C-alpha positions as CSV (number, residue, x, y, z in Angstrom):
1,X,0.2,0.1,0.1
2,X,1.2,3.4,-1.1
3,X,0.7,4.6,2.7
4,X,2.8,1.7,4.5
5,X,5.8,2.3,1.8
6,X,5.7,6.0,2.4
7,X,5.8,6.0,6.2
8,X,9.4,5.4,6.4
9,X,10.9,8.4,4.7
10,X,8.0,10.5,6.2
11,X,8.8,9.6,9.8
12,X,12.6,10.1,8.9
13,X,11.9,13.5,8.1
14,X,10.0,13.8,11.3
15,X,12.6,12.5,13.5
16,X,14.8,15.0,11.9
17,X,12.9,18.1,11.5
18,X,9.6,18.0,13.6
19,X,8.4,19.0,16.8
20,X,4.5,18.3,17.8
21,X,2.4,21.4,17.8
22,X,-0.6,21.8,20.4
23,X,-3.2,20.9,17.9
24,X,-3.1,17.9,15.5
25,X,-0.2,17.2,13.0
26,X,3.4,18.4,12.9
27,X,5.3,21.6,12.0
28,X,8.9,21.2,10.6
29,X,11.7,23.5,12.4
30,X,12.6,24.5,8.6
31,X,11.8,23.6,4.7
32,X,13.2,20.3,4.1
33,X,15.7,20.1,1.2
34,X,13.5,18.3,-1.0
35,X,10.7,20.9,-0.6
36,X,13.3,23.6,-1.2
37,X,14.3,22.1,-4.6
38,X,10.5,21.8,-5.6
39,X,9.9,25.5,-4.5
40,X,13.0,26.8,-6.4
41,X,11.5,25.8,-9.6
42,X,7.9,25.9,-8.8
43,X,7.8,29.5,-7.5
44,X,8.7,30.4,-11.3
45,X,6.9,27.7,-13.1
46,X,4.0,27.3,-10.9
47,X,3.8,30.8,-9.7
48,X,-0.2,30.8,-8.5
49,X,0.4,27.3,-6.6
50,X,3.8,29.0,-5.0
51,X,1.4,31.8,-3.9
52,X,-1.7,29.6,-2.7
53,X,0.8,27.3,-0.6
54,X,2.4,30.3,0.9
55,X,-0.9,31.4,2.2
56,X,-1.8,28.1,3.9
57,X,-1.0,26.6,7.3
58,X,1.2,24.2,5.7
59,X,3.7,26.9,4.6
60,X,3.7,28.3,8.1
61,X,4.5,24.8,9.6
62,X,7.6,24.5,6.8
63,X,5.1,21.2,5.1
64,X,6.1,21.6,1.9
65,X,5.8,19.9,-1.7
66,X,7.6,16.9,-1.1
67,X,6.1,16.1,2.4
68,X,2.7,15.7,0.7
69,X,3.7,14.5,-2.7
70,X,6.3,12.1,-2.1
71,X,6.1,8.3,-3.1
72,X,8.0,5.3,-3.2
73,X,9.5,3.7,-6.3
74,X,7.1,0.9,-6.2
75,X,4.0,2.9,-5.7
76,X,1.1,2.4,-8.6
77,X,1.0,6.2,-9.4
78,X,4.9,6.8,-8.9
79,X,6.7,9.1,-11.2
80,X,10.0,10.0,-11.5
81,X,10.2,14.0,-11.2
82,X,13.8,15.2,-11.3
83,X,15.5,13.5,-8.6
84,X,12.6,12.5,-6.4
85,X,9.5,9.6,-6.8
86,X,6.4,11.7,-6.3
87,X,2.9,10.8,-6.8
88,X,0.4,13.7,-8.4
89,X,-2.4,12.4,-6.3
90,X,-2.4,13.3,-2.5
91,X,-4.9,10.9,-1.5
92,X,-6.7,11.0,2.1
93,X,-4.5,8.2,3.2
94,X,-1.7,10.8,2.5
95,X,-3.1,13.3,4.4
96,X,-4.1,10.8,7.4
97,X,-0.1,11.1,8.1
98,X,-0.8,14.1,10.1
99,X,-4.6,14.3,10.0
100,X,-5.3,11.0,11.4
101,X,-8.6,11.7,12.9
102,X,-10.0,14.1,10.3
103,X,-9.5,11.2,7.5
104,X,-11.0,8.5,10.0
105,X,-14.1,10.2,10.4
106,X,-14.4,11.1,6.5
107,X,-13.8,7.2,6.0
108,X,-17.0,6.5,7.8
109,X,-18.9,8.9,5.9
110,X,-21.1,8.7,2.6
111,X,-19.1,11.2,1.3
112,X,-16.3,8.7,0.9
113,X,-18.4,6.5,-0.7
114,X,-19.5,8.8,-3.4
115,X,-18.2,6.8,-6.3
116,X,-20.5,4.0,-5.4
117,X,-22.9,5.7,-7.6
118,X,-21.0,4.0,-10.4
119,X,-23.0,1.2,-10.6
120,X,-26.4,2.6,-9.7
121,X,-29.4,3.7,-11.8
122,X,-28.3,7.4,-12.0
123,X,-25.1,6.3,-13.7
124,X,-26.9,4.3,-16.3
125,X,-28.7,7.6,-17.1
126,X,-25.3,9.1,-18.0
127,X,-23.6,6.0,-19.6
128,X,-26.4,4.7,-21.7
129,X,-29.6,6.9,-21.6
130,X,-27.6,10.2,-22.1
131,X,-24.0,8.7,-23.5
132,X,-22.5,6.4,-25.7
133,X,-19.0,5.1,-25.9
134,X,-17.7,7.7,-28.3
135,X,-15.0,9.1,-25.6
136,X,-11.9,6.6,-26.1
137,X,-8.6,6.6,-24.0
138,X,-5.9,4.1,-23.1
139,X,-7.9,3.0,-20.2
140,X,-11.3,2.7,-22.1
141,X,-10.2,1.5,-25.6
142,X,-13.8,0.3,-26.1
143,X,-15.1,3.9,-25.3
144,X,-16.7,5.4,-22.0
145,X,-19.7,8.3,-21.8
146,X,-18.1,11.8,-21.7
147,X,-21.6,12.9,-20.3
148,X,-20.5,10.4,-17.1
149,X,-17.0,11.7,-17.1
150,X,-17.8,15.4,-17.0
151,X,-20.8,15.0,-14.9
152,X,-21.5,12.1,-12.6
153,X,-17.7,11.3,-11.9
154,X,-16.6,15.0,-11.0
155,X,-18.9,15.0,-8.0
156,X,-18.7,11.6,-7.1
157,X,-15.5,10.5,-8.0
158,X,-14.3,7.7,-10.4
159,X,-11.5,5.3,-10.2
160,X,-8.2,6.9,-11.5
161,X,-6.3,4.9,-13.8
162,X,-2.6,4.6,-14.4
163,X,-1.1,4.4,-17.8
164,X,2.0,2.5,-18.8
165,X,4.1,5.9,-18.7
166,X,3.0,6.4,-15.3
167,X,0.7,9.5,-16.2
168,X,-3.0,9.3,-15.4
169,X,-5.7,8.5,-17.7
170,X,-7.9,11.5,-19.0
171,X,-10.8,10.1,-18.7
172,X,-10.3,9.8,-14.9
173,X,-8.1,12.8,-14.1
174,X,-8.5,15.6,-13.6
175,X,-11.1,14.7,-10.8
176,X,-11.5,15.5,-7.2
177,X,-15.1,13.7,-6.8
178,X,-15.9,13.4,-3.0
179,X,-15.7,9.4,-3.5
180,X,-12.9,9.4,-5.9
181,X,-11.1,5.7,-6.1
182,X,-7.3,6.3,-5.5
183,X,-4.6,4.3,-6.6
184,X,-3.5,3.5,-3.3
185,X,-6.5,2.1,-2.5
186,X,-8.1,4.6,-0.6
187,X,-11.5,6.6,-1.0
188,X,-12.3,10.3,-1.5
189,X,-10.7,13.3,-2.3
190,X,-9.8,16.2,0.7
191,X,-9.3,18.5,-2.2
192,X,-13.2,18.5,-3.0
193,X,-13.8,20.7,0.2
194,X,-10.2,22.1,1.0
195,X,-9.3,23.6,-2.6
196,X,-5.4,22.8,-2.9
197,X,-2.7,24.3,-2.2
198,X,-4.1,26.7,0.3
199,X,-6.4,24.6,2.0
200,X,-8.1,27.4,3.3
201,X,-10.8,26.8,6.1
202,X,-12.6,29.8,5.1
203,X,-13.3,28.3,1.7
204,X,-14.3,25.0,3.1
205,X,-16.7,26.8,5.4
206,X,-18.3,28.7,2.2
207,X,-21.5,27.5,0.9
208,X,-20.6,27.8,-2.4
209,X,-17.9,25.0,-1.6
210,X,-20.9,22.5,-0.9
211,X,-22.9,23.9,-3.6
212,X,-20.7,22.6,-6.6
213,X,-22.3,19.3,-6.0
214,X,-25.3,20.0,-3.8
215,X,-27.1,21.9,-6.4
216,X,-29.2,21.1,-9.3
217,X,-32.9,19.5,-9.8
218,X,-32.3,16.6,-7.7
219,X,-30.1,17.7,-4.5
220,X,-30.6,21.8,-4.5
221,X,-29.0,22.1,-1.1
222,X,-27.1,25.4,-2.2
223,X,-30.4,26.8,-3.7
224,X,-32.8,26.0,-0.7
225,X,-29.7,27.4,1.6
226,X,-30.0,30.9,-0.6
227,X,-33.7,31.1,-0.1
228,X,-33.8,30.3,3.4
229,X,-33.3,32.8,6.4
230,X,-30.3,31.0,7.3
231,X,-29.1,32.2,3.6
232,X,-30.3,35.4,3.7
233,X,-28.8,36.1,6.8
234,X,-25.5,34.9,5.9
235,X,-25.0,36.9,2.7
236,X,-26.3,39.9,4.6
237,X,-23.8,39.3,7.2
238,X,-20.7,37.7,5.5
239,X,-18.5,39.9,6.8
240,X,-19.1,39.4,10.4
241,X,-18.7,35.6,9.8
242,X,-14.9,35.4,10.5
243,X,-14.5,32.2,8.3
244,X,-11.0,32.4,8.8
245,X,-11.0,32.1,12.5
246,X,-9.1,29.2,13.7
247,X,-11.5,28.0,16.3
248,X,-15.0,29.0,14.8
249,X,-17.4,27.9,17.2
250,X,-20.6,28.9,16.5
251,X,-22.5,31.1,19.3
252,X,-18.9,32.0,20.5
253,X,-16.7,33.3,17.5
254,X,-19.6,34.2,15.4
255,X,-23.1,34.6,15.6
256,X,-24.8,36.4,12.5
257,X,-25.9,33.2,10.5
258,X,-24.8,29.6,10.0
259,X,-23.2,27.9,6.8
260,X,-23.5,24.4,5.8
261,X,-20.3,23.7,7.7
262,X,-21.9,25.1,11.0
263,X,-25.0,22.9,11.1
264,X,-23.2,19.7,9.5
265,X,-19.7,19.7,10.6
266,X,-18.2,22.4,12.3
267,X,-17.9,22.7,16.5
268,X,-20.3,24.0,18.8
269,X,-19.6,24.7,22.3
270,X,-20.1,21.4,23.4
271,X,-19.4,19.4,20.2
272,X,-16.0,19.0,18.2
273,X,-15.4,19.2,14.7
274,X,-16.6,16.3,12.7
275,X,-15.8,15.0,9.2
276,X,-18.7,12.5,8.8
277,X,-21.4,14.8,7.3
278,X,-24.0,12.2,8.5
279,X,-23.5,12.7,12.2
280,X,-26.1,15.1,12.7
281,X,-29.2,14.3,10.2
282,X,-32.1,12.4,11.2
283,X,-33.4,11.5,7.7
284,X,-31.7,10.2,4.8
285,X,-33.9,12.0,1.9
286,X,-31.9,10.3,-1.0
287,X,-34.3,7.1,-1.5
288,X,-38.0,6.8,-2.8
289,X,-39.0,6.7,0.9
290,X,-36.7,8.5,3.3
291,X,-35.0,6.3,5.6
292,X,-33.1,6.8,8.9
293,X,-29.3,7.5,8.6
294,X,-28.2,4.4,10.6
295,X,-30.0,1.7,8.0
296,X,-28.3,3.6,5.1
297,X,-25.1,3.3,7.0
298,X,-25.7,-0.4,7.8
299,X,-26.3,-0.8,3.8
300,X,-22.7,0.3,3.1
301,X,-21.1,-1.2,6.1
302,X,-20.3,2.0,7.7
303,X,-19.8,2.5,11.3
304,X,-22.6,4.9,11.7
305,X,-24.8,1.8,11.7
306,X,-24.5,2.1,15.5
307,X,-25.4,5.5,16.0
308,X,-29.4,5.8,15.9
309,X,-31.1,8.9,14.4
310,X,-32.1,10.1,17.9
311,X,-28.2,10.9,19.0
312,X,-27.6,12.4,15.2
313,X,-30.8,14.7,16.0
314,X,-29.4,15.6,19.3
315,X,-26.4,16.6,17.7
316,X,-28.3,19.0,15.4
317,X,-30.1,20.2,17.9
318,X,-27.1,21.2,19.6
319,X,-26.2,23.2,16.8
320,X,-29.6,25.0,16.4
321,X,-29.9,25.9,20.1
322,X,-26.8,27.9,19.6
323,X,-29.2,30.7,18.1
324,X,-32.8,29.5,19.0
325,X,-34.7,28.2,21.7
326,X,-36.0,24.7,22.4
327,X,-39.4,25.3,21.6
328,X,-38.5,26.7,18.3
329,X,-36.3,23.7,17.5
330,X,-38.8,21.4,18.5
331,X,-41.5,22.7,16.3
332,X,-39.3,23.0,13.6
333,X,-38.6,19.2,13.7
334,X,-42.4,18.3,14.2
335,X,-43.0,20.4,11.0
336,X,-39.8,18.2,9.4
337,X,-41.2,15.0,10.3
338,X,-44.9,16.0,9.2
339,X,-43.9,16.7,5.5
340,X,-41.8,13.5,5.3
341,X,-44.8,11.6,6.6
342,X,-47.3,13.4,4.1
343,X,-44.6,12.7,1.1
344,X,-44.5,9.1,2.4
345,X,-48.0,8.1,2.8
346,X,-49.6,10.3,0.1
347,X,-47.3,9.7,-3.0
348,X,-44.2,7.6,-2.3
349,X,-45.6,4.3,-0.9
350,X,-48.3,4.3,-3.1
351,X,-46.2,5.4,-6.2
352,X,-43.8,2.6,-5.5
353,X,-46.3,-0.1,-5.3
354,X,-48.2,1.1,-8.4
355,X,-44.5,1.3,-10.5
356,X,-43.9,-2.8,-9.1
357,X,-47.4,-3.7,-10.0
358,X,-46.7,-1.9,-13.5
359,X,-43.5,-3.8,-13.9
360,X,-44.5,-6.8,-15.9
361,X,-46.3,-4.7,-18.2
362,X,-43.2,-2.5,-19.1
363,X,-40.4,-2.9,-21.9
364,X,-37.0,-3.7,-20.8
365,X,-34.5,-1.6,-20.1
366,X,-35.3,0.9,-17.7
367,X,-36.0,4.1,-19.1
368,X,-37.2,2.8,-22.4
369,X,-40.9,3.6,-20.9
370,X,-42.2,7.1,-20.7
371,X,-43.4,6.1,-17.3
372,X,-40.0,5.3,-16.0
373,X,-39.2,8.9,-16.3
374,X,-42.3,10.1,-14.8
375,X,-41.8,7.9,-11.6
376,X,-38.4,8.7,-11.3
377,X,-38.6,12.3,-11.6
378,X,-41.5,12.4,-9.0
379,X,-39.1,10.6,-6.2
380,X,-35.9,11.4,-7.3
381,X,-36.3,15.0,-8.5
382,X,-39.3,16.6,-7.1
383,X,-39.7,14.0,-4.2
384,X,-36.0,14.9,-2.7
385,X,-36.8,18.6,-3.7
386,X,-39.8,18.9,-1.3
387,X,-38.1,16.7,1.3
388,X,-34.7,18.4,1.3
389,X,-36.3,21.7,1.1
390,X,-38.4,21.2,4.6
391,X,-35.4,20.0,6.3
392,X,-33.4,23.4,5.2
393,X,-36.4,25.8,6.0
394,X,-36.5,26.6,2.2
395,X,-40.6,26.9,1.6
396,X,-40.6,27.6,-2.1
397,X,-38.3,24.4,-2.5
398,X,-40.8,22.4,0.0
399,X,-44.0,23.6,-2.0
400,X,-43.8,25.1,-5.5
401,X,-40.6,22.9,-6.3
402,X,-41.2,20.1,-4.3
403,X,-44.8,18.9,-3.5
404,X,-46.8,20.9,-5.8
405,X,-44.7,19.4,-8.8
406,X,-45.0,15.7,-6.8
407,X,-48.6,16.2,-6.8
408,X,-49.0,17.7,-10.3
409,X,-47.3,14.8,-12.0
410,X,-49.0,12.1,-10.0
411,X,-52.1,13.0,-10.7
412,X,-51.8,14.6,-14.5
413,X,-48.8,12.2,-15.7
414,X,-48.0,9.0,-13.7
415,X,-51.9,8.3,-13.0
416,X,-53.0,8.6,-16.6
417,X,-50.1,6.7,-17.7
418,X,-50.6,3.6,-15.2
419,X,-54.3,3.8,-16.5
420,X,-53.6,3.6,-20.2
421,X,-51.1,1.0,-19.6
422,X,-53.7,-1.4,-17.6
423,X,-56.3,-0.9,-20.2
424,X,-54.2,-1.7,-23.0
425,X,-53.0,-5.1,-21.7
426,X,-56.4,-5.8,-20.5
427,X,-56.7,-7.2,-24.3
428,X,-53.6,-8.8,-24.3
429,X,-53.3,-12.5,-25.5
430,X,-50.6,-13.4,-22.9
431,X,-52.3,-14.4,-19.7
432,X,-49.8,-13.4,-17.3
433,X,-49.7,-9.9,-18.7
434,X,-53.6,-9.8,-18.8
435,X,-53.4,-10.8,-14.9
436,X,-50.9,-8.1,-14.4
437,X,-53.0,-5.6,-16.1
438,X,-56.2,-6.3,-14.0
439,X,-53.9,-6.3,-10.7
440,X,-52.8,-2.9,-12.0
441,X,-56.0,-1.5,-12.7
442,X,-57.5,-2.9,-9.5
443,X,-54.7,-1.3,-7.5
444,X,-55.4,2.1,-8.9
445,X,-58.9,2.2,-8.0
446,X,-57.8,1.2,-4.4
447,X,-55.2,3.7,-4.3
448,X,-57.8,6.6,-5.7
449,X,-60.5,5.4,-3.6
450,X,-58.3,6.2,-0.3
451,X,-58.7,9.1,1.7
452,X,-55.6,10.7,0.4
453,X,-56.9,11.0,-3.3
454,X,-60.5,10.0,-3.3
455,X,-60.6,14.1,-4.0
456,X,-59.3,13.2,-7.5
457,X,-62.6,11.2,-8.0
458,X,-64.8,13.7,-6.5
459,X,-65.2,12.0,-3.8
460,X,-64.0,14.4,-1.0
461,X,-65.7,13.5,2.5
462,X,-68.9,15.7,3.0
463,X,-67.8,17.0,6.3
464,X,-64.5,18.2,4.9
465,X,-66.2,19.5,1.8
466,X,-68.1,21.8,4.3
467,X,-65.0,22.7,6.0
468,X,-63.4,24.1,3.0
469,X,-66.2,26.0,1.9
470,X,-66.7,27.6,5.1
471,X,-62.9,28.6,5.2
472,X,-63.5,29.7,1.3
473,X,-66.4,32.0,2.4
474,X,-64.4,33.3,5.4
475,X,-61.5,34.4,3.2
476,X,-64.3,36.1,0.5
477,X,-65.8,38.0,3.2
478,X,-62.3,39.4,4.6
479,X,-60.8,40.1,1.1
480,X,-63.6,40.2,-1.2
481,X,-63.6,38.8,-4.7
């Protein structure tokens, strides 16, 4: 393993130069000869990189190019650069030589597993539905989809391939995807959040850093944050945020607003910094039906499987109560859970059951039917927007971009498409398909006849209808026509 082979030269350097600091990691008495040689060239050839490093804590601790990039000759990604063996990629395993706890926490997070999307339904879209095999490289002689390379892989990460000459395959590099699969066997990319070579804490704490990936139609966290009162307060008071403060404890070093890091990672008066962003969430809103985070951790074999959602929610409440009182926070969570339950009971559970019932009547493969796209967007785009919107107090994303679009497409697209599919196969000569069509039709009737949906058939409960009419009349008297 790359890290094991590099430990010996690293600790030889530490023994010769380093003194432990009061915080994590090491500081060197002076810049090593190897790094001085690097700097002599790169301050001319790579002036911007040199300037960025000069603004970093690494510079102030005499941690230079070689301490991060050094490699053993037998490392899979080692290249001979002048008189030294180096690796272009600095992996989490390399960073762990000084930042052991941070990397251990990161390795236990969903971020580190981001590249597992490579086998998912999302990636099938980019590779097959949107893409082709037109992008050919040495590592992909049969081609790979440029849509996947430039889209999915850049946020989620990919497996970095090493060419015969030691260079990195252009289909897989450059890549700072959060779950990148590195040649040394490690997962992740610290530079996804900590931009090289300055590794600015202020940059990592800025919402836009998270927004590079957490944005768009299916997970618009940055857009939701910008709409929310939190985002409004942040942009109105960014000069008071003290983003470059070393300690940066909410309620102590800053009080104007939170950022993504504040809520999901950074220190409070009672909680330390964490690099496992799942330790403060109480719902995983990624699947068709939201699940508790310890269940999703268990599916991925992560240590968080032993941390219940109640503990994680308590961790987040600790952040919230830096600015809000307990009644406010408890009421927010009641609203949040209420929206999740509404989405589950009214749309997600019946929608999944209907899609499963329609399965025998659909063409293969996935996304060769219009209904595949309809259901996928209901839960993957609109349903997620509603759930993410309420989790971050973004009302427009909860409603107009969320539950409204879920409902509109459920009733005006999904149900009619399912009904048409069932009616078409009622006349099918294949007995199995005819039976499947009958079952689908029956389930449609049961679903639309339930309390959540019978309004659609003009069968609203008379008492409910009377209450709504009373409310309408009161509105008319108050505001007129």
